[in-house]
C-alpha atoms as one frame of an Amber mdcrd trajectory, in Angstrom:
protein
 -22.455   7.657  19.208 -24.772   6.691  16.408 -25.238  10.346  15.388 -21.447
  10.946  15.364 -20.827   7.958  13.121 -23.561   8.995  10.713 -22.296  12.539
  10.686 -18.780  11.412  10.059 -19.787   9.275   7.078 -21.825  12.227   5.727
 -18.908  14.629   5.960 -16.541  12.092   4.386 -19.006  11.492   1.483 -19.148
  15.257   0.768 -15.355  15.522   0.688 -15.084  12.466  -1.503 -17.611  13.786
  -4.013 -16.000  17.144  -4.376 -12.607  15.634  -4.232 -13.412  13.154  -7.010
 -14.507  16.014  -9.284 -11.368  17.914  -8.630  -9.317  14.694  -9.072 -10.493
  14.177 -12.587  -9.969  17.786 -13.466  -6.460  17.986 -12.003  -5.485  14.617
 -13.481  -6.695  15.729 -16.953  -4.710  18.867 -16.772  -1.543  17.109 -15.705
  -1.957  14.390 -18.412  -2.750  16.909 -21.130   0.222  19.057 -20.105   2.671
  16.124 -20.355   1.155  14.967 -23.713   1.168  18.476 -25.269   4.818  19.040
 -24.328   5.866  16.046 -26.439   3.004  15.975 -28.998   5.096  17.328 -31.921
   7.871  14.880 -31.217   5.470  11.957 -30.871   3.692  12.743 -34.087   6.916
  13.225 -35.959   8.289   9.771 -35.096   4.941   8.131 -35.797   3.330   6.511
 -32.784   0.964   3.578 -33.244  -2.464   3.515 -31.552  -1.099   0.957 -29.201
   1.670   3.267 -28.275  -0.798   5.994 -27.367  -2.598   3.600 -25.019   0.709
   2.519 -23.449   1.669   6.190 -23.098  -1.562   6.973 -21.246  -1.085   3.988
 -18.903   2.408   5.203 -18.108   1.454   8.846 -17.449  -1.531   8.062 -15.156
   0.447   6.793 -12.136   2.865   9.702 -12.452   0.031  12.236 -12.660  -1.877
  10.618  -9.698   1.138  11.199  -7.483   0.529  14.905  -7.565  -3.241  15.080
  -8.327  -4.364  13.010  -5.325  -3.036  15.449  -2.675  -4.199  18.577  -4.527
  -7.637  17.159  -5.350  -8.080  16.034  -1.792  -7.243  19.570  -0.544  -9.584
  21.227  -2.927 -12.302  18.701  -2.177 -12.202  19.696   1.537 -12.543  23.337
   0.702 -15.420  22.884  -1.768 -17.224  20.493   0.639 -16.991  23.081   3.409
 -18.190  25.782   1.129 -21.205  23.730   0.159 -21.962  22.893   3.844 -21.551
  26.505   4.891 -23.643  27.764   1.999 -26.562  25.519   3.024 -26.233  26.415
   6.701 -25.188  22.941   7.753 -21.995  24.106   9.454 -24.055  26.460  11.494
 -26.461  23.620  12.364 -23.501  21.510  13.507 -22.295  24.230  15.841 -25.816
  24.661  17.148 -25.917  21.007  18.049 -22.609  21.185  19.956 -20.464  19.738
  17.132 -17.220  21.656  17.187 -14.347  21.811  14.672 -13.098  18.363  15.776
 -16.320  16.879  14.423 -15.291  18.023  10.987 -11.597  17.647  11.286 -11.494
  13.960  12.409 -13.472  12.438   9.484 -11.318  14.413   7.073  -8.153  13.208
   8.775  -9.400   9.630   8.440  -9.937  10.237   4.772  -6.479  11.796   4.580
  -5.080   8.704   6.174  -6.628   6.473   3.525  -5.364   8.871   0.735  -1.928
   8.683   2.341  -2.031   4.902   2.190  -3.021   5.001  -1.487  -0.392   7.482
  -2.388   2.289   5.491  -0.515   1.395   2.485  -2.632   1.544   4.502  -5.887
   4.841   6.164  -4.994   6.567   3.024  -3.708   5.234   0.430  -6.076   4.020
   1.947  -9.348   5.533   5.419 -10.077   9.153   4.333 -10.738   8.031   1.502
 -13.069   5.736   3.827 -14.975   8.594   6.342 -15.456  10.860   3.645 -16.632
   8.240   2.374 -19.154   7.653   5.898 -20.356  11.299   6.426 -21.235  11.432
   2.956 -22.715   8.385   3.797 -24.874   9.886   6.964 -26.184  13.209   5.369
 -27.049  11.436   2.383 -28.583   9.358   4.594 -30.885  12.370   6.697 -31.799
  14.470   3.602 -32.466  11.659   2.192 -34.544  11.679   5.277 -36.681  15.446
   5.762 -36.897  16.869   2.268 -37.354  15.271   1.775 -40.798  15.032   4.911
 -42.895  13.422   4.697 -46.318  15.760   5.230 -49.296  18.928   4.743 -47.319
  21.308   1.791 -46.780  21.800   0.934 -43.078  24.585  -1.389 -41.891  23.826
  -3.155 -38.677  26.511  -5.577 -37.691  27.090  -7.828 -40.746  23.763  -7.024
 -42.239  23.200  -4.308 -44.835  19.529  -3.258 -45.009  17.692  -1.075 -47.583
  13.986  -0.177 -47.456  12.392   1.622 -50.365   9.379   2.859 -48.489   8.024
   2.854 -44.956   4.274   2.221 -44.523   1.979   2.871 -41.557   1.906   0.253
 -38.773   5.510  -0.891 -39.348   4.913  -1.910 -43.007   7.773  -2.027 -45.473
   7.982  -1.941 -49.184  10.925  -2.951 -51.407  13.250  -4.588 -48.932  16.795
  -5.695 -49.586  19.076  -7.312 -47.002  22.572  -8.487 -47.503  24.042 -10.745
 -44.769  27.784 -11.103 -44.923  27.648 -14.391 -43.013  26.243 -13.921 -39.521
  24.527 -17.294 -39.830  27.386 -19.085 -41.491  26.203 -18.404 -45.080  26.338
 -15.097 -46.883  23.086 -14.235 -48.792  21.147 -11.432 -50.428  17.484 -11.149
 -49.844  14.980  -9.298 -51.875  11.259  -8.997 -50.839   8.305  -7.139 -52.334
   6.932  -6.109 -48.971   7.293  -6.701 -45.257   6.671  -5.586 -41.722   8.901
  -4.998 -38.786   8.574  -4.772 -35.020  11.006  -3.443 -32.414  11.556  -5.697
 -29.469  13.069  -3.512 -26.638  13.353  -6.467 -24.295  15.725  -8.451 -26.547
  17.098  -5.309 -28.292  16.358  -6.536 -31.809  14.156  -5.814 -34.683  12.044
  -8.628 -36.138  11.393  -8.276 -39.962   8.700 -10.367 -41.513   8.984 -10.487
 -45.351   6.623 -11.681 -48.060   6.962 -12.565 -51.702  10.716 -12.508 -52.343
  13.857 -14.413 -53.146  16.975 -15.431 -51.199  20.273 -15.493 -53.227  22.850
 -17.739 -51.464  26.462 -16.700 -52.218  29.094 -19.355 -52.937  30.972 -20.716
 -50.002  34.614 -21.436 -49.579  33.983 -25.145 -49.811  32.027 -24.780 -53.054
  33.049 -21.469 -54.708  31.238 -22.234 -58.032  27.845 -22.946 -56.529  25.120
 -20.438 -55.716  21.417 -20.789 -55.215  18.171 -18.876 -55.494  15.193 -19.688
 -53.374  11.813 -18.076 -53.724   9.708 -17.644 -50.555   6.206 -16.576 -49.683
   7.130 -15.515 -46.228  10.545 -15.219 -44.461  11.535 -13.960 -41.030  14.786
 -12.141 -40.135  15.938 -11.037 -36.644  18.481  -8.218 -36.473  20.346  -7.673
 -33.368  20.626  -3.945 -32.476  21.889  -4.193 -28.889  25.287  -2.811 -29.940
  23.512   0.265 -31.177  21.207   0.836 -28.182  23.752  -0.191 -25.526  22.285
   0.184 -22.049  20.001   3.176 -22.776  16.905   1.202 -21.898  18.087   0.539
 -18.364  17.120   2.840 -15.421  19.586   5.737 -15.432  17.691   8.313 -13.330
  16.637   8.180  -9.718  12.916   8.379 -10.310  13.079   5.331 -12.547  14.736
   3.018 -10.006  13.421   0.645  -7.398  14.276   1.108  -3.769  16.781  -1.657
  -3.972  18.416  -0.070  -7.008  18.643   3.291  -5.271  20.175   1.754  -2.180
  22.755   0.025  -4.392  23.696   3.245  -6.101  24.073   5.039  -2.828  26.307
   2.267  -1.529  28.430   2.342  -4.736  28.899   6.068  -4.403  29.933   5.651
  -0.730  32.632   3.241  -1.909  33.928   5.832  -4.476  32.194   4.508  -7.644
  31.909   7.537 -10.126  28.443   6.197 -11.403  29.698   6.755 -14.932  26.795
   4.871 -16.669  24.033   6.829 -14.894  22.417  10.081 -15.831  22.877  11.638
 -12.442  26.464  11.370 -11.077  25.651  13.159  -7.762  24.689  10.458  -5.047
  22.575  13.022  -3.262  19.981  12.834  -6.014  19.470   9.115  -5.240  19.340
   9.716  -1.487  16.756  12.525  -2.160  14.537  10.204  -4.128  14.652   7.670
  -1.319  13.458  10.354   1.105  10.769  11.717  -1.392   9.133   8.297  -1.391
   8.963   8.300   2.390   7.750  11.902   2.883   5.371  12.619  -0.086   2.644
  10.135   0.861   1.978  12.116   4.012   0.774  15.111   1.950  -2.927  14.239
   1.975  -2.964  13.838   5.747  -1.122  17.134   6.246  -3.433  18.852   3.766
  -6.457  17.698   5.749  -4.882  19.054   8.957  -4.300  22.466   7.274  -7.279
  22.621   4.882 -10.108  21.882   7.374  -9.239  24.771   9.778  -8.790  27.172
   6.841 -12.142  26.169   5.406 -14.012  26.449   8.761 -12.457  29.807   9.560
 -13.294  31.159   6.065 -16.882  29.945   6.138 -17.419  31.214   9.735 -16.357
  34.702   8.598 -18.452  34.547   5.431 -15.472  35.057   3.198 -14.546  33.234
   0.019 -10.775  33.340   0.608 -10.519  29.774   1.905  -9.941  28.110  -1.480
  -7.217  30.492  -2.713  -5.460  30.278   0.627  -5.591  26.477   0.659  -4.382
  26.261  -2.891  -1.532  28.540  -2.104  -0.725  26.347   0.918  -0.793  23.241
  -1.284   1.693  24.699  -3.826   3.759  26.010  -0.964   4.192  22.457   0.161
   5.704  21.456  -3.040   7.694  24.686  -3.116   9.127  23.841   0.274  10.087
  20.478  -1.163  12.192  22.147  -3.782  13.794  24.402  -1.219  14.533  21.433
   0.967  16.264  19.655  -1.956  18.374  22.754  -2.593  19.399  22.789   1.143
  20.393  19.194   0.981  22.446  19.659  -2.243  24.292  22.635  -0.602  25.204
  20.480   2.402  23.592  22.755   5.060  21.544  19.837   6.318  21.596  16.108
   5.775  19.362  14.664   3.043  17.046  13.029   5.685  16.729  16.328   7.712
  16.122  18.555   4.733  13.558  16.195   3.126  11.319  16.329   6.209  11.153
  20.113   6.328   7.893  20.435   4.350   6.137  17.806   6.423   7.415  19.333
   9.667   6.291  22.852   8.675   2.812  21.622   7.706   2.422  19.507  10.831
   3.201  22.596  12.974   0.848  24.750  10.831  -1.927  22.103  11.185  -1.527
  22.034  15.010  -1.603  25.873  15.250  -4.577  26.219  12.901  -6.568  23.504
  14.748  -5.930  25.249  18.017  -7.000  28.560  16.446 -10.364  27.375  15.240
 -11.091  25.541  18.514 -10.546  28.847  20.339 -12.292  31.209  17.878 -15.200
  29.299  16.510 -18.338  29.056  18.676 -19.368  25.599  19.768
């Protein structure tokens, strides 16, 4: 029993080491791909350094959702290749350790990876996607609401900015307020800075070294005033411009409670007019995806270990390509299952479990194959 526990920990360590290396490589590729797709747009609208950090923090949970299963699968194959190349798999068989001795530790690791992936998918991924969309719209709004050299009317306020500076800086600012605060005024400032608050849907403009010209009121039409200021703050409400676009409008951005609410609304005949996806099946599919996808690492362990053992026993190097093909086939089956659900051939719940069902059967058959064919 002592030897079995030590052996299991040793095999798990090998898989973790190789899986970790693959994890960083796959995560980097996924992150770089997502960034490069939008790089031109992001540079054009002028992201701040803080925006880039926020962008990375939003992309990481999304990338991990797919990099964890693939890295775990590749880690199994590379660990088996290393063990086979050093003759350790042969030594295990010589000591009566059959395929189950390698499969069970990796299944335990797969169970841990499944728990981690479930936490990511259920708790973090939708929030990261929502923050990602909010970030892009915030940066776009930051660049479009105030354009240098152009007058922009926002509600009762007319705003002119002579020049936009890096970091939200402004130069040559003029604001005319037609009376949103009870008094009409014109404001001129030498310089300023603005920030976009997506939570309150407003821009906050901090101004320095300027004058406020108060217009005459109805009660005293002959009186006006001019006030010099060193600093002055103006809040401009832009909620009527942005509307509800910062709210979750796509299935992958919603919490489970929000998804259930949308499905119930659709069941009662609501057209879902304010949402990006009008088809309620999309929201049901997202609910099922969050239930089925976390099982991928466990299923990949069940399929990957027999493929690795059979490949190493035959002295071939086809295990890694075959396992990678199997991993991508899993996600391909997921796309096919979604198409089946949309066509109405099967219910959403039945179609969504097709990839897991196929891989569970494949894992059982492959495990039986290596037990029968590999010497003990």
